[in-house]
PDB file of N, H, CA, C and O in Angstrom:
ATOM      1  N   UNK A   1     134.962  38.716  77.019  1.00  0.00           N
ATOM      2  CA  UNK A   1     134.204  39.840  76.560  1.00  0.00           C
ATOM      3  C   UNK A   1     132.803  38.915  75.981  1.00  0.00           C
ATOM      4  O   UNK A   1     132.705  38.004  75.160  1.00  0.00           O
ATOM      5  N   UNK A   2     131.889  39.579  76.773  1.00  0.00           N
ATOM      6  H   UNK A   2     131.968  40.319  77.440  1.00  0.00           H
ATOM      7  CA  UNK A   2     130.427  39.002  76.466  1.00  0.00           C
ATOM      8  C   UNK A   2     129.531  40.073  75.662  1.00  0.00           C
ATOM      9  O   UNK A   2     129.369  41.250  75.984  1.00  0.00           O
ATOM     10  N   UNK A   3     128.995  39.424  74.568  1.00  0.00           N
ATOM     11  H   UNK A   3     129.127  38.468  74.306  1.00  0.00           H
ATOM     12  CA  UNK A   3     128.100  40.152  73.829  1.00  0.00           C
ATOM     13  C   UNK A   3     126.797  39.976  74.230  1.00  0.00           C
ATOM     14  O   UNK A   3     126.282  38.860  74.166  1.00  0.00           O
ATOM     15  N   UNK A   4     126.095  41.103  74.706  1.00  0.00           N
ATOM     16  H   UNK A   4     126.513  42.010  74.758  1.00  0.00           H
ATOM     17  CA  UNK A   4     124.456  40.752  75.451  1.00  0.00           C
ATOM     18  C   UNK A   4     123.739  41.349  74.225  1.00  0.00           C
ATOM     19  O   UNK A   4     124.140  42.077  73.317  1.00  0.00           O
ATOM     20  N   UNK A   5     122.510  40.782  74.509  1.00  0.00           N
ATOM     21  H   UNK A   5     122.184  40.190  75.246  1.00  0.00           H
ATOM     22  CA  UNK A   5     121.471  41.529  73.571  1.00  0.00           C
ATOM     23  C   UNK A   5     121.404  42.906  73.839  1.00  0.00           C
ATOM     24  O   UNK A   5     121.076  43.577  72.860  1.00  0.00           O
ATOM     25  N   UNK A   6     121.599  43.467  74.784  1.00  0.00           N
ATOM     26  H   UNK A   6     121.866  42.922  75.578  1.00  0.00           H
ATOM     27  CA  UNK A   6     121.416  45.036  74.996  1.00  0.00           C
ATOM     28  C   UNK A   6     122.443  45.599  74.089  1.00  0.00           C
ATOM     29  O   UNK A   6     122.152  46.543  73.353  1.00  0.00           O
ATOM     30  N   UNK A   7     123.653  45.064  74.099  1.00  0.00           N
ATOM     31  H   UNK A   7     123.889  44.297  74.696  1.00  0.00           H
ATOM     32  CA  UNK A   7     124.705  45.731  73.277  1.00  0.00           C
ATOM     33  C   UNK A   7     124.220  45.476  71.886  1.00  0.00           C
ATOM     34  O   UNK A   7     124.248  46.461  71.149  1.00  0.00           O
ATOM     35  N   UNK A   8     123.794  44.388  71.392  1.00  0.00           N
ATOM     36  H   UNK A   8     123.772  43.587  71.991  1.00  0.00           H
ATOM     37  CA  UNK A   8     123.396  44.361  69.999  1.00  0.00           C
ATOM     38  C   UNK A   8     122.404  45.294  69.586  1.00  0.00           C
ATOM     39  O   UNK A   8     122.491  45.968  68.560  1.00  0.00           O
ATOM     40  N   UNK A   9     121.378  45.328  70.461  1.00  0.00           N
ATOM     41  H   UNK A   9     121.307  44.780  71.295  1.00  0.00           H
ATOM     42  CA  UNK A   9     120.378  46.215  70.087  1.00  0.00           C
ATOM     43  C   UNK A   9     120.809  47.787  70.206  1.00  0.00           C
ATOM     44  O   UNK A   9     120.298  48.574  69.410  1.00  0.00           O
ATOM     45  N   UNK A  10     121.611  48.196  71.048  1.00  0.00           N
ATOM     46  H   UNK A  10     122.026  47.556  71.695  1.00  0.00           H
ATOM     47  CA  UNK A  10     122.066  49.496  71.168  1.00  0.00           C
ATOM     48  C   UNK A  10     122.974  49.697  69.793  1.00  0.00           C
ATOM     49  O   UNK A  10     122.849  50.724  69.125  1.00  0.00           O
ATOM     50  N   UNK A  11     123.714  48.850  69.494  1.00  0.00           N
ATOM     51  H   UNK A  11     123.815  48.016  70.036  1.00  0.00           H
ATOM     52  CA  UNK A  11     124.421  48.977  68.362  1.00  0.00           C
ATOM     53  C   UNK A  11     123.735  49.146  67.167  1.00  0.00           C
ATOM     54  O   UNK A  11     124.110  49.973  66.336  1.00  0.00           O
ATOM     55  N   UNK A  12     122.664  48.366  66.990  1.00  0.00           N
ATOM     56  H   UNK A  12     122.359  47.695  67.666  1.00  0.00           H
ATOM     57  CA  UNK A  12     121.728  48.206  65.858  1.00  0.00           C
ATOM     58  C   UNK A  12     121.054  49.623  65.889  1.00  0.00           C
ATOM     59  O   UNK A  12     120.901  50.207  64.816  1.00  0.00           O
ATOM     60  N   UNK A  13     120.635  50.220  67.088  1.00  0.00           N
ATOM     61  H   UNK A  13     120.760  49.745  67.959  1.00  0.00           H
ATOM     62  CA  UNK A  13     119.763  51.510  67.109  1.00  0.00           C
ATOM     63  C   UNK A  13     120.681  52.678  66.582  1.00  0.00           C
ATOM     64  O   UNK A  13     120.306  53.562  65.811  1.00  0.00           O
ATOM     65  N   UNK A  14     121.968  52.541  67.128  1.00  0.00           N
ATOM     66  H   UNK A  14     122.273  51.824  67.754  1.00  0.00           H
ATOM     67  CA  UNK A  14     122.813  53.653  66.442  1.00  0.00           C
ATOM     68  C   UNK A  14     122.945  53.522  65.162  1.00  0.00           C
ATOM     69  O   UNK A  14     122.752  54.462  64.391  1.00  0.00           O
ATOM     70  N   UNK A  15     123.283  52.369  64.793  1.00  0.00           N
ATOM     71  H   UNK A  15     123.440  51.606  65.419  1.00  0.00           H
ATOM     72  CA  UNK A  15     123.500  52.289  63.120  1.00  0.00           C
ATOM     73  C   UNK A  15     122.263  52.747  62.411  1.00  0.00           C
ATOM     74  O   UNK A  15     122.441  53.544  61.490  1.00  0.00           O
ATOM     75  N   UNK A  16     121.111  52.398  62.671  1.00  0.00           N
ATOM     76  H   UNK A  16     120.966  51.751  63.419  1.00  0.00           H
ATOM     77  CA  UNK A  16     119.827  52.619  61.918  1.00  0.00           C
ATOM     78  C   UNK A  16     119.532  54.305  62.114  1.00  0.00           C
ATOM     79  O   UNK A  16     118.916  54.930  61.251  1.00  0.00           O
ATOM     80  N   UNK A  17     119.983  54.864  63.189  1.00  0.00           N
ATOM     81  H   UNK A  17     120.484  54.356  63.890  1.00  0.00           H
ATOM     82  CA  UNK A  17     119.675  56.072  63.690  1.00  0.00           C
ATOM     83  C   UNK A  17     120.618  57.088  62.806  1.00  0.00           C
ATOM     84  O   UNK A  17     120.179  58.152  62.369  1.00  0.00           O
ATOM     85  N   UNK A  18     121.909  56.656  62.602  1.00  0.00           N
ATOM     86  H   UNK A  18     122.266  55.792  62.957  1.00  0.00           H
ATOM     87  CA  UNK A  18     122.924  57.219  61.719  1.00  0.00           C
ATOM     88  C   UNK A  18     122.443  57.175  60.202  1.00  0.00           C
ATOM     89  O   UNK A  18     122.311  58.219  59.563  1.00  0.00           O
ATOM     90  N   UNK A  19     122.219  56.079  59.723  1.00  0.00           N
ATOM     91  H   UNK A  19     122.327  55.231  60.242  1.00  0.00           H
ATOM     92  CA  UNK A  19     121.666  55.642  58.465  1.00  0.00           C
ATOM     93  C   UNK A  19     120.500  56.569  57.962  1.00  0.00           C
ATOM     94  O   UNK A  19     120.397  57.163  56.888  1.00  0.00           O
ATOM     95  N   UNK A  20     119.712  56.529  58.964  1.00  0.00           N
ATOM     96  H   UNK A  20     119.796  56.046  59.836  1.00  0.00           H
ATOM     97  CA  UNK A  20     118.323  57.233  58.786  1.00  0.00           C
ATOM     98  C   UNK A  20     118.594  58.719  58.664  1.00  0.00           C
ATOM     99  O   UNK A  20     118.143  59.337  57.700  1.00  0.00           O
ATOM    100  N   UNK A  21     119.201  59.223  59.456  1.00  0.00           N
ATOM    101  H   UNK A  21     119.568  58.721  60.239  1.00  0.00           H
ATOM    102  CA  UNK A  21     119.575  60.850  59.514  1.00  0.00           C
ATOM    103  C   UNK A  21     120.426  61.143  58.218  1.00  0.00           C
ATOM    104  O   UNK A  21     120.154  62.119  57.519  1.00  0.00           O
ATOM    105  N   UNK A  22     121.300  60.418  57.956  1.00  0.00           N
ATOM    106  H   UNK A  22     121.521  59.626  58.524  1.00  0.00           H
ATOM    107  CA  UNK A  22     122.025  60.874  56.771  1.00  0.00           C
ATOM    108  C   UNK A  22     121.500  60.698  55.578  1.00  0.00           C
ATOM    109  O   UNK A  22     121.779  61.474  54.664  1.00  0.00           O
ATOM    110  N   UNK A  23     120.731  59.738  55.423  1.00  0.00           N
ATOM    111  H   UNK A  23     120.505  59.108  56.166  1.00  0.00           H
ATOM    112  CA  UNK A  23     119.783  59.389  54.284  1.00  0.00           C
ATOM    113  C   UNK A  23     118.758  60.394  54.093  1.00  0.00           C
ATOM    114  O   UNK A  23     118.478  60.795  52.963  1.00  0.00           O
ATOM    115  N   UNK A  24     118.130  60.865  55.237  1.00  0.00           N
ATOM    116  H   UNK A  24     118.358  60.540  56.154  1.00  0.00           H
ATOM    117  CA  UNK A  24     117.211  61.999  55.202  1.00  0.00           C
ATOM    118  C   UNK A  24     117.633  63.323  54.614  1.00  0.00           C
ATOM    119  O   UNK A  24     117.070  64.028  53.777  1.00  0.00           O
ATOM    120  N   UNK A  25     118.804  63.486  55.286  1.00  0.00           N
ATOM    121  H   UNK A  25     119.262  62.913  55.966  1.00  0.00           H
ATOM    122  CA  UNK A  25     119.540  64.669  54.813  1.00  0.00           C
ATOM    123  C   UNK A  25     119.694  64.847  53.375  1.00  0.00           C
ATOM    124  O   UNK A  25     119.347  65.854  52.759  1.00  0.00           O
ATOM    125  N   UNK A  26     120.297  63.689  52.822  1.00  0.00           N
ATOM    126  H   UNK A  26     120.579  62.870  53.322  1.00  0.00           H
ATOM    127  CA  UNK A  26     120.626  63.451  51.301  1.00  0.00           C
ATOM    128  C   UNK A  26     119.428  63.900  50.557  1.00  0.00           C
ATOM    129  O   UNK A  26     119.403  64.822  49.742  1.00  0.00           O
ATOM    130  N   UNK A  27     118.204  62.976  51.011  1.00  0.00           N
ATOM    131  H   UNK A  27     118.225  62.227  51.674  1.00  0.00           H
ATOM    132  CA  UNK A  27     117.017  63.172  50.200  1.00  0.00           C
ATOM    133  C   UNK A  27     116.445  64.508  50.438  1.00  0.00           C
ATOM    134  O   UNK A  27     115.805  64.998  49.507  1.00  0.00           O
ATOM    135  N   UNK A  28     116.559  65.129  51.448  1.00  0.00           N
ATOM    136  H   UNK A  28     117.079  64.732  52.204  1.00  0.00           H
ATOM    137  CA  UNK A  28     116.110  66.600  51.529  1.00  0.00           C
ATOM    138  C   UNK A  28     116.831  67.421  50.669  1.00  0.00           C
ATOM    139  O   UNK A  28     116.191  68.321  50.125  1.00  0.00           O
ATOM    140  N   UNK A  29     117.976  67.322  50.431  1.00  0.00           N
ATOM    141  H   UNK A  29     118.496  66.592  50.872  1.00  0.00           H
ATOM    142  CA  UNK A  29     119.041  68.007  49.565  1.00  0.00           C
ATOM    143  C   UNK A  29     118.579  67.733  48.218  1.00  0.00           C
ATOM    144  O   UNK A  29     118.550  68.676  47.427  1.00  0.00           O
ATOM    145  N   UNK A  30     118.193  66.512  47.818  1.00  0.00           N
ATOM    146  H   UNK A  30     118.216  65.746  48.460  1.00  0.00           H
ATOM    147  CA  UNK A  30     117.693  66.201  46.329  1.00  0.00           C
ATOM    148  C   UNK A  30     116.468  67.021  46.121  1.00  0.00           C
ATOM    149  O   UNK A  30     116.230  67.550  45.035  1.00  0.00           O
ATOM    150  N   UNK A  31     115.605  67.142  47.272  1.00  0.00           N
ATOM    151  H   UNK A  31     115.798  66.712  48.154  1.00  0.00           H
ATOM    152  CA  UNK A  31     114.396  67.699  47.057  1.00  0.00           C
ATOM    153  C   UNK A  31     114.318  69.039  46.887  1.00  0.00           C
ATOM    154  O   UNK A  31     113.511  69.593  46.140  1.00  0.00           O
ATOM    155  N   UNK A  32     115.189  69.618  47.606  1.00  0.00           N
ATOM    156  H   UNK A  32     115.845  69.168  48.212  1.00  0.00           H
ATOM    157  CA  UNK A  32     115.316  70.886  47.824  1.00  0.00           C
ATOM    158  C   UNK A  32     116.140  71.568  46.446  1.00  0.00           C
ATOM    159  O   UNK A  32     116.121  72.788  46.278  1.00  0.00           O
ATOM    160  N   UNK A  33     116.768  70.761  45.609  1.00  0.00           N
ATOM    161  H   UNK A  33     116.783  69.770  45.746  1.00  0.00           H
ATOM    162  CA  UNK A  33     117.587  70.985  44.367  1.00  0.00           C
ATOM    163  C   UNK A  33     116.586  71.098  43.343  1.00  0.00           C
ATOM    164  O   UNK A  33     116.591  71.994  42.499  1.00  0.00           O
ATOM    165  N   UNK A  34     115.654  70.107  43.428  1.00  0.00           N
ATOM    166  H   UNK A  34     115.650  69.379  44.113  1.00  0.00           H
ATOM    167  CA  UNK A  34     114.617  69.741  42.186  1.00  0.00           C
ATOM    168  C   UNK A  34     113.698  70.550  42.304  1.00  0.00           C
ATOM    169  O   UNK A  34     112.962  70.428  41.325  1.00  0.00           O
ATOM    170  N   UNK A  35     113.218  71.585  43.218  1.00  0.00           N
ATOM    171  H   UNK A  35     113.816  71.685  44.013  1.00  0.00           H
ATOM    172  CA  UNK A  35     112.270  72.466  43.326  1.00  0.00           C
ATOM    173  C   UNK A  35     112.732  73.706  42.545  1.00  0.00           C
ATOM    174  O   UNK A  35     113.793  74.232  42.882  1.00  0.00           O
ATOM    175  N   UNK A  36     112.067  74.177  41.598  1.00  0.00           N
ATOM    176  H   UNK A  36     111.205  73.750  41.324  1.00  0.00           H
ATOM    177  CA  UNK A  36     112.465  75.294  40.776  1.00  0.00           C
ATOM    178  C   UNK A  36     111.649  76.621  41.272  1.00  0.00           C
ATOM    179  O   UNK A  36     112.201  77.711  41.123  1.00  0.00           O
ATOM    180  N   UNK A  37     110.453  76.561  41.812  1.00  0.00           N
ATOM    181  H   UNK A  37     110.004  75.676  41.933  1.00  0.00           H
ATOM    182  CA  UNK A  37     109.779  77.537  42.098  1.00  0.00           C
ATOM    183  C   UNK A  37     109.903  77.859  43.839  1.00  0.00           C
ATOM    184  O   UNK A  37     109.769  76.945  44.652  1.00  0.00           O
ATOM    185  N   UNK A  38     110.152  79.156  44.215  1.00  0.00           N
ATOM    186  H   UNK A  38     110.261  79.899  43.554  1.00  0.00           H
ATOM    187  CA  UNK A  38     110.429  79.629  45.554  1.00  0.00           C
ATOM    188  C   UNK A  38     109.082  79.282  46.276  1.00  0.00           C
ATOM    189  O   UNK A  38     109.222  78.946  47.452  1.00  0.00           O
ATOM    190  N   UNK A  39     107.908  79.301  45.826  1.00  0.00           N
ATOM    191  H   UNK A  39     107.794  79.574  44.871  1.00  0.00           H
ATOM    192  CA  UNK A  39     106.787  79.146  46.619  1.00  0.00           C
ATOM    193  C   UNK A  39     106.547  77.532  47.011  1.00  0.00           C
ATOM    194  O   UNK A  39     105.737  77.195  47.874  1.00  0.00           O
ATOM    195  N   UNK A  40     107.312  76.650  46.306  1.00  0.00           N
ATOM    196  H   UNK A  40     107.971  76.924  45.605  1.00  0.00           H
ATOM    197  CA  UNK A  40     107.266  75.427  46.552  1.00  0.00           C
ATOM    198  C   UNK A  40     108.196  74.942  47.581  1.00  0.00           C
ATOM    199  O   UNK A  40     108.033  73.826  48.074  1.00  0.00           O
ATOM    200  N   UNK A  41     109.235  75.769  47.962  1.00  0.00           N
ATOM    201  H   UNK A  41     109.367  76.675  47.561  1.00  0.00           H
ATOM    202  CA  UNK A  41     110.356  75.622  48.772  1.00  0.00           C
ATOM    203  C   UNK A  41     110.072  75.801  50.221  1.00  0.00           C
ATOM    204  O   UNK A  41     110.970  76.152  50.987  1.00  0.00           O
ATOM    205  N   UNK A  42     108.676  75.538  50.686  1.00  0.00           N
ATOM    206  H   UNK A  42     107.947  75.252  50.064  1.00  0.00           H
ATOM    207  CA  UNK A  42     108.288  75.705  52.275  1.00  0.00           C
ATOM    208  C   UNK A  42     108.937  74.406  52.874  1.00  0.00           C
ATOM    209  O   UNK A  42     109.301  73.370  52.317  1.00  0.00           O
ATOM    210  N   UNK A  43     108.963  74.780  54.129  1.00  0.00           N
ATOM    211  H   UNK A  43     108.667  75.622  54.581  1.00  0.00           H
ATOM    212  CA  UNK A  43     109.540  73.641  55.087  1.00  0.00           C
ATOM    213  C   UNK A  43     108.428  72.469  55.182  1.00  0.00           C
ATOM    214  O   UNK A  43     108.752  71.282  55.159  1.00  0.00           O
ATOM    215  N   UNK A  44     106.979  72.944  55.300  1.00  0.00           N
ATOM    216  H   UNK A  44     106.716  73.909  55.319  1.00  0.00           H
ATOM    217  CA  UNK A  44     106.001  71.968  54.894  1.00  0.00           C
ATOM    218  C   UNK A  44     106.092  70.867  53.796  1.00  0.00           C
ATOM    219  O   UNK A  44     105.822  69.693  54.053  1.00  0.00           O
ATOM    220  N   UNK A  45     106.442  71.245  52.691  1.00  0.00           N
ATOM    221  H   UNK A  45     106.661  72.198  52.483  1.00  0.00           H
ATOM    222  CA  UNK A  45     106.465  70.621  51.631  1.00  0.00           C
ATOM    223  C   UNK A  45     107.608  69.747  51.615  1.00  0.00           C
ATOM    224  O   UNK A  45     107.478  68.635  51.105  1.00  0.00           O
ATOM    225  N   UNK A  46     108.828  70.140  52.157  1.00  0.00           N
ATOM    226  H   UNK A  46     108.934  71.044  52.571  1.00  0.00           H
ATOM    227  CA  UNK A  46     109.872  69.252  52.231  1.00  0.00           C
ATOM    228  C   UNK A  46     109.644  68.200  53.133  1.00  0.00           C
ATOM    229  O   UNK A  46     109.767  67.026  52.786  1.00  0.00           O
ATOM    230  N   UNK A  47     109.311  68.551  54.303  1.00  0.00           N
ATOM    231  H   UNK A  47     109.211  69.505  54.585  1.00  0.00           H
ATOM    232  CA  UNK A  47     109.106  67.463  55.413  1.00  0.00           C
ATOM    233  C   UNK A  47     108.145  66.593  55.121  1.00  0.00           C
ATOM    234  O   UNK A  47     108.232  65.430  55.514  1.00  0.00           O
ATOM    235  N   UNK A  48     107.128  67.018  54.413  1.00  0.00           N
ATOM    236  H   UNK A  48     107.058  67.963  54.093  1.00  0.00           H
ATOM    237  CA  UNK A  48     105.884  65.990  54.265  1.00  0.00           C
ATOM    238  C   UNK A  48     106.013  65.265  52.876  1.00  0.00           C
ATOM    239  O   UNK A  48     105.094  64.544  52.487  1.00  0.00           O
ATOM    240  N   UNK A  49     107.131  65.451  52.139  1.00  0.00           N
ATOM    241  H   UNK A  49     107.877  66.038  52.456  1.00  0.00           H
ATOM    242  CA  UNK A  49     107.487  64.675  50.817  1.00  0.00           C
ATOM    243  C   UNK A  49     107.392  63.400  51.130  1.00  0.00           C
ATOM    244  O   UNK A  49     107.969  62.977  52.133  1.00  0.00           O
ATOM    245  N   UNK A  50     106.567  62.492  50.236  1.00  0.00           N
ATOM    246  H   UNK A  50     106.099  62.835  49.422  1.00  0.00           H
ATOM    247  CA  UNK A  50     106.677  61.110  50.357  1.00  0.00           C
ATOM    248  C   UNK A  50     107.819  60.244  50.203  1.00  0.00           C
ATOM    249  O   UNK A  50     107.823  59.062  50.549  1.00  0.00           O
ATOM    250  N   UNK A  51     109.041  61.014  49.539  1.00  0.00           N
ATOM    251  H   UNK A  51     109.037  61.974  49.258  1.00  0.00           H
ATOM    252  CA  UNK A  51     110.230  60.332  49.591  1.00  0.00           C
ATOM    253  C   UNK A  51     111.027  60.100  51.129  1.00  0.00           C
ATOM    254  O   UNK A  51     111.884  59.265  51.417  1.00  0.00           O
ATOM    255  N   UNK A  52     110.467  61.050  51.889  1.00  0.00           N
ATOM    256  H   UNK A  52     109.771  61.728  51.655  1.00  0.00           H
ATOM    257  CA  UNK A  52     111.260  61.087  53.247  1.00  0.00           C
ATOM    258  C   UNK A  52     110.404  59.932  54.359  1.00  0.00           C
ATOM    259  O   UNK A  52     110.893  59.518  55.410  1.00  0.00           O
ATOM    260  N   UNK A  53     109.310  59.634  53.928  1.00  0.00           N
ATOM    261  H   UNK A  53     108.913  59.970  53.074  1.00  0.00           H
ATOM    262  CA  UNK A  53     108.852  58.536  54.805  1.00  0.00           C
ATOM    263  C   UNK A  53     109.562  57.334  55.085  1.00  0.00           C
ATOM    264  O   UNK A  53     109.325  56.797  56.167  1.00  0.00           O
ATOM    265  N   UNK A  54     110.396  56.806  54.308  1.00  0.00           N
ATOM    266  H   UNK A  54     110.588  57.242  53.429  1.00  0.00           H
ATOM    267  CA  UNK A  54     111.102  55.641  54.275  1.00  0.00           C
ATOM    268  C   UNK A  54     112.194  56.131  55.351  1.00  0.00           C
ATOM    269  O   UNK A  54     112.514  55.348  56.246  1.00  0.00           O
ATOM    270  N   UNK A  55     112.694  57.236  55.289  1.00  0.00           N
ATOM    271  H   UNK A  55     112.434  57.871  54.562  1.00  0.00           H
ATOM    272  CA  UNK A  55     113.837  57.496  56.271  1.00  0.00           C
ATOM    273  C   UNK A  55     113.123  57.755  57.432  1.00  0.00           C
ATOM    274  O   UNK A  55     113.691  57.259  58.405  1.00  0.00           O
ATOM    275  N   UNK A  56     111.970  58.412  57.741  1.00  0.00           N
ATOM    276  H   UNK A  56     111.508  58.816  56.951  1.00  0.00           H
ATOM    277  CA  UNK A  56     111.325  58.467  59.201  1.00  0.00           C
ATOM    278  C   UNK A  56     111.060  57.131  59.718  1.00  0.00           C
ATOM    279  O   UNK A  56     111.263  56.909  60.912  1.00  0.00           O
ATOM    280  N   UNK A  57     110.601  56.164  58.895  1.00  0.00           N
ATOM    281  H   UNK A  57     110.436  56.345  57.926  1.00  0.00           H
ATOM    282  CA  UNK A  57     110.502  54.859  59.358  1.00  0.00           C
ATOM    283  C   UNK A  57     111.649  54.370  59.956  1.00  0.00           C
ATOM    284  O   UNK A  57     111.591  53.906  61.094  1.00  0.00           O
ATOM    285  N   UNK A  58     112.561  54.411  59.409  1.00  0.00           N
ATOM    286  H   UNK A  58     112.608  54.788  58.484  1.00  0.00           H
ATOM    287  CA  UNK A  58     114.083  54.138  59.893  1.00  0.00           C
ATOM    288  C   UNK A  58     114.351  54.487  61.157  1.00  0.00           C
ATOM    289  O   UNK A  58     114.651  53.688  62.044  1.00  0.00           O
ATOM    290  N   UNK A  59     114.226  56.002  61.315  1.00  0.00           N
ATOM    291  H   UNK A  59     113.982  56.652  60.595  1.00  0.00           H
ATOM    292  CA  UNK A  59     114.426  56.585  62.568  1.00  0.00           C
ATOM    293  C   UNK A  59     113.642  56.167  63.556  1.00  0.00           C
ATOM    294  O   UNK A  59     114.103  56.033  64.690  1.00  0.00           O
ATOM    295  N   UNK A  60     112.333  55.898  63.264  1.00  0.00           N
ATOM    296  H   UNK A  60     111.958  56.006  62.343  1.00  0.00           H
ATOM    297  CA  UNK A  60     111.624  55.554  64.336  1.00  0.00           C
ATOM    298  C   UNK A  60     111.932  54.227  64.586  1.00  0.00           C
ATOM    299  O   UNK A  60     111.920  54.076  65.808  1.00  0.00           O
ATOM    300  N   UNK A  61     112.200  53.202  64.022  1.00  0.00           N
ATOM    301  H   UNK A  61     112.209  53.324  63.030  1.00  0.00           H
ATOM    302  CA  UNK A  61     112.612  51.789  64.396  1.00  0.00           C
ATOM    303  C   UNK A  61     113.838  52.024  65.292  1.00  0.00           C
ATOM    304  O   UNK A  61     113.901  51.448  66.378  1.00  0.00           O
ATOM    305  N   UNK A  62     114.785  52.825  64.892  1.00  0.00           N
ATOM    306  H   UNK A  62     114.733  53.293  64.009  1.00  0.00           H
ATOM    307  CA  UNK A  62     116.011  52.937  65.754  1.00  0.00           C
ATOM    308  C   UNK A  62     115.495  53.431  67.037  1.00  0.00           C
ATOM    309  O   UNK A  62     115.731  52.799  68.067  1.00  0.00           O
ATOM    310  N   UNK A  63     114.757  54.594  67.052  1.00  0.00           N
ATOM    311  H   UNK A  63     114.565  55.108  66.216  1.00  0.00           H
ATOM    312  CA  UNK A  63     114.333  54.885  68.464  1.00  0.00           C
ATOM    313  C   UNK A  63     113.537  53.781  69.363  1.00  0.00           C
ATOM    314  O   UNK A  63     113.516  53.811  70.594  1.00  0.00           O
ATOM    315  N   UNK A  64     112.883  52.799  68.558  1.00  0.00           N
ATOM    316  H   UNK A  64     112.900  52.774  67.558  1.00  0.00           H
ATOM    317  CA  UNK A  64     112.213  51.900  69.257  1.00  0.00           C
ATOM    318  C   UNK A  64     113.090  50.914  69.876  1.00  0.00           C
ATOM    319  O   UNK A  64     112.992  50.595  71.061  1.00  0.00           O
ATOM    320  N   UNK A  65     113.976  50.419  69.039  1.00  0.00           N
ATOM    321  H   UNK A  65     114.055  50.678  68.076  1.00  0.00           H
ATOM    322  CA  UNK A  65     115.090  49.595  69.334  1.00  0.00           C
ATOM    323  C   UNK A  65     115.904  50.077  70.615  1.00  0.00           C
ATOM    324  O   UNK A  65     116.120  49.282  71.530  1.00  0.00           O
ATOM    325  N   UNK A  66     116.367  51.434  70.665  1.00  0.00           N
ATOM    326  H   UNK A  66     116.192  52.080  69.922  1.00  0.00           H
ATOM    327  CA  UNK A  66     117.150  52.191  71.821  1.00  0.00           C
ATOM    328  C   UNK A  66     116.475  52.130  72.967  1.00  0.00           C
ATOM    329  O   UNK A  66     117.093  52.005  74.024  1.00  0.00           O
ATOM    330  N   UNK A  67     114.951  52.217  72.933  1.00  0.00           N
ATOM    331  H   UNK A  67     114.449  52.319  72.074  1.00  0.00           H
ATOM    332  CA  UNK A  67     114.145  52.352  74.171  1.00  0.00           C
ATOM    333  C   UNK A  67     113.997  50.766  74.613  1.00  0.00           C
ATOM    334  O   UNK A  67     113.915  50.474  75.806  1.00  0.00           O
ATOM    335  N   UNK A  68     113.971  49.860  73.679  1.00  0.00           N
ATOM    336  H   UNK A  68     114.038  50.097  72.710  1.00  0.00           H
ATOM    337  CA  UNK A  68     114.013  48.329  74.096  1.00  0.00           C
ATOM    338  C   UNK A  68     115.164  47.994  74.695  1.00  0.00           C
ATOM    339  O   UNK A  68     115.210  47.066  75.502  1.00  0.00           O
ATOM    340  N   UNK A  69     116.033  48.592  74.421  1.00  0.00           N
ATOM    341  H   UNK A  69     115.995  49.346  73.765  1.00  0.00           H
ATOM    342  CA  UNK A  69     117.635  48.048  74.777  1.00  0.00           C
ATOM    343  C   UNK A  69     117.845  48.701  76.039  1.00  0.00           C
ATOM    344  O   UNK A  69     118.539  48.100  76.859  1.00  0.00           O
ATOM    345  N   UNK A  70     117.366  49.836  76.347  1.00  0.00           N
ATOM    346  H   UNK A  70     116.803  50.325  75.681  1.00  0.00           H
ATOM    347  CA  UNK A  70     117.536  50.449  77.665  1.00  0.00           C
ATOM    348  C   UNK A  70     116.648  50.213  78.750  1.00  0.00           C
ATOM    349  O   UNK A  70     116.857  50.559  79.913  1.00  0.00           O
ATOM    350  N   UNK A  71     115.548  49.551  78.282  1.00  0.00           N
ATOM    351  H   UNK A  71     115.378  49.271  77.338  1.00  0.00           H
ATOM    352  CA  UNK A  71     114.320  49.202  79.266  1.00  0.00           C
ATOM    353  C   UNK A  71     114.817  47.622  79.780  1.00  0.00           C
ATOM    354  O   UNK A  71     114.533  47.252  80.919  1.00  0.00           O
ATOM    355  N   UNK A  72     115.527  46.795  78.906  1.00  0.00           N
ATOM    356  H   UNK A  72     115.758  47.095  77.981  1.00  0.00           H
ATOM    357  CA  UNK A  72     115.709  45.382  79.500  1.00  0.00           C
ATOM    358  C   UNK A  72     116.773  45.359  80.359  1.00  0.00           C
ATOM    359  O   UNK A  72     117.547  46.314  80.306  1.00  0.00           O
ATOM    360  N   UNK A  73     117.012  44.347  81.253  1.00  0.00           N
ATOM    361  H   UNK A  73     116.383  43.571  81.296  1.00  0.00           H
ATOM    362  CA  UNK A  73     117.726  44.266  82.288  1.00  0.00           C
ATOM    363  C   UNK A  73     118.840  43.011  81.794  1.00  0.00           C
ATOM    364  O   UNK A  73     119.690  42.577  82.572  1.00  0.00           O
ATOM    365  N   UNK A  74     118.713  42.604  80.633  1.00  0.00           N
ATOM    366  H   UNK A  74     118.023  42.956  80.001  1.00  0.00           H
ATOM    367  CA  UNK A  74     119.659  41.659  80.300  1.00  0.00           C
ATOM    368  C   UNK A  74     119.045  40.311  80.379  1.00  0.00           C
ATOM    369  O   UNK A  74     119.766  39.324  80.227  1.00  0.00           O
ATOM    370  N   UNK A  75     117.832  40.191  80.593  1.00  0.00           N
ATOM    371  H   UNK A  75     117.247  40.993  80.716  1.00  0.00           H
ATOM    372  CA  UNK A  75     117.178  38.722  80.706  1.00  0.00           C
ATOM    373  C   UNK A  75     116.493  38.068  79.467  1.00  0.00           C
ATOM    374  O   UNK A  75     115.761  37.081  79.547  1.00  0.00           O
ATOM    375  N   UNK A  76     116.819  38.743  78.277  1.00  0.00           N
ATOM    376  H   UNK A  76     117.413  39.545  78.212  1.00  0.00           H
ATOM    377  CA  UNK A  76     116.220  38.381  77.010  1.00  0.00           C
ATOM    378  C   UNK A  76     117.156  37.292  76.873  1.00  0.00           C
ATOM    379  O   UNK A  76     117.114  36.563  75.882  1.00  0.00           O
TER     380      UNK A  76
END
């Protein structure tokens, strides 16, 4: 059984994507529960909260790794 660079990148991409999506879900839940006013509970405020940017970066890195692993032909 050979472990190629494509399989390693694919596994890392899936792992980072799952971690990013689950972490973002928990973070958004904490933000939603911490808001006491109804007018502050708009989707714009939740999605643009500074606490979410680290999860968005993790998801973006996962997508970049996924594209790299799908575009290489094993010559790395």
